[in-house]
N, C-alpha and C positions, 0 to 999 in steps of 0.2 A: 323218666317221663317221656311220653310220645310227643313228637313235634305236631303242632296243630296242622290240620289238613287245610290246603288252600281251596277255597271255594271256587267253582266255575262261575264265570260270567254268564248271564242270561240275556239272550236277545230275543225281543218280543216285537212282532209286528203290530203297531198301534194302528187302528183303522179310523178312530175318532176320539177327539177330546170331549167327552160328555159334559162335564162341569168343572168349575173350580169353587170349592166351598171355603169361604173365608169366614173367621169368626171376627165378632165385633170386639172381643176382648183382646188387648194386645199381648197378653200372655198365652192366648189360645193357639191351637193348632191350625194348620191349613191342609185341606185335602184337595188334591187333583185326581179326577175319576176318568181313566181311559177305558175305551172299549178296544179290545184286542181284535185282530182279524178273525180270530175264531168265534167272536160274539161274547167272549167272556169279559166281565168288567174288573179292572183292577184300580184299587183305590191306594194312592200313595198319600201318607199322612206325614207332614212335616212339622217339626217343632218351630217356633218363630225364628230361632238362630238359624236352623238349617234352611228354612224357606229363604231367609235373607241372603244367605250364601248361594243358593240356587239363582235367585234374581240377580245377584252380582255377576255370576258365571255366565248367565244368558245374556246380559247386557253386554259383557266383553265379547261374547261370540257373535252377537248382532253388529257390534261394531267392527269386528274383523271381517265379517261378511260384507258389509257395507263398502270397505275399503277395496275388496276385491271386485265386487260388482255393484258399482255405484248406480243409483237410480237415474235413468236416462230422461 
Protein backbone atom coordinates (compact mmCIF):
# COMPACT_ATOMS: atom_id res chain seq x y z
CA UNK A 1 0.00 0.00 0.00
CA UNK A 2 1.33 3.44 -0.93
CA UNK A 3 2.24 5.91 1.78
CA UNK A 4 -0.14 8.88 2.12
CA UNK A 5 1.05 11.99 0.34
CA UNK A 6 1.89 14.93 2.57
CA UNK A 7 -0.27 17.92 1.71
CA UNK A 8 1.43 21.24 1.10
CA UNK A 9 0.68 24.21 3.33
CA UNK A 10 -1.27 27.05 1.74
CA UNK A 11 -0.37 30.69 2.47
CA UNK A 12 -3.10 33.22 1.67
CA UNK A 13 -2.87 36.99 2.03
CA UNK A 14 -5.97 38.06 3.94
CA UNK A 15 -7.06 41.59 2.99
CA UNK A 16 -10.04 41.85 5.35
CA UNK A 17 -12.09 39.92 7.87
CA UNK A 18 -15.62 40.27 6.50
CA UNK A 19 -17.68 38.78 9.32
CA UNK A 20 -17.92 36.15 12.00
CA UNK A 21 -21.18 34.24 12.02
CA UNK A 22 -21.98 32.61 15.35
CA UNK A 23 -24.93 30.31 15.86
CA UNK A 24 -27.17 30.63 18.91
CA UNK A 25 -27.22 26.85 19.30
CA UNK A 26 -24.30 25.75 21.52
CA UNK A 27 -23.96 22.65 19.32
CA UNK A 28 -23.77 24.78 16.16
CA UNK A 29 -20.89 25.84 13.99
CA UNK A 30 -18.97 29.10 13.82
CA UNK A 31 -18.07 30.58 10.44
CA UNK A 32 -15.37 33.19 9.87
CA UNK A 33 -15.40 34.86 6.44
CA UNK A 34 -12.17 36.29 5.07
CA UNK A 35 -11.64 38.35 1.93
CA UNK A 36 -8.37 37.44 0.23
CA UNK A 37 -6.10 39.99 -1.44
CA UNK A 38 -7.41 38.66 -4.77
CA UNK A 39 -10.98 39.58 -3.75
CA UNK A 40 -12.09 35.97 -3.31
CA UNK A 41 -13.98 35.24 -0.09
CA UNK A 42 -13.03 32.19 1.96
CA UNK A 43 -15.36 30.83 4.63
CA UNK A 44 -13.85 28.79 7.45
CA UNK A 45 -16.42 26.68 9.30
CA UNK A 46 -15.52 25.43 12.79
CA UNK A 47 -17.18 22.86 15.02
CA UNK A 48 -17.74 24.15 18.57
CA UNK A 49 -14.79 22.08 19.80
CA UNK A 50 -12.43 23.34 17.09
CA UNK A 51 -13.48 26.97 17.60
CA UNK A 52 -12.87 26.65 21.36
CA UNK A 53 -9.38 25.33 20.58
CA UNK A 54 -8.76 28.25 18.19
CA UNK A 55 -9.89 30.74 20.86
CA UNK A 56 -7.51 29.20 23.41
CA UNK A 57 -4.58 29.31 20.97
CA UNK A 58 -5.35 32.95 20.09
CA UNK A 59 -5.51 33.87 23.79
CA UNK A 60 -2.09 32.29 24.36
CA UNK A 61 -0.66 34.10 21.32
CA UNK A 62 -2.08 37.44 22.53
CA UNK A 63 -0.62 36.88 25.99
CA UNK A 64 2.81 36.07 24.55
CA UNK A 65 2.67 39.13 22.30
CA UNK A 66 1.69 41.37 25.23
CA UNK A 67 4.72 40.17 27.19
CA UNK A 68 7.03 41.02 24.29
CA UNK A 69 5.47 44.41 23.50
CA UNK A 70 3.47 45.69 26.48
CA UNK A 71 1.12 48.63 26.05
CA UNK A 72 2.89 51.89 26.87
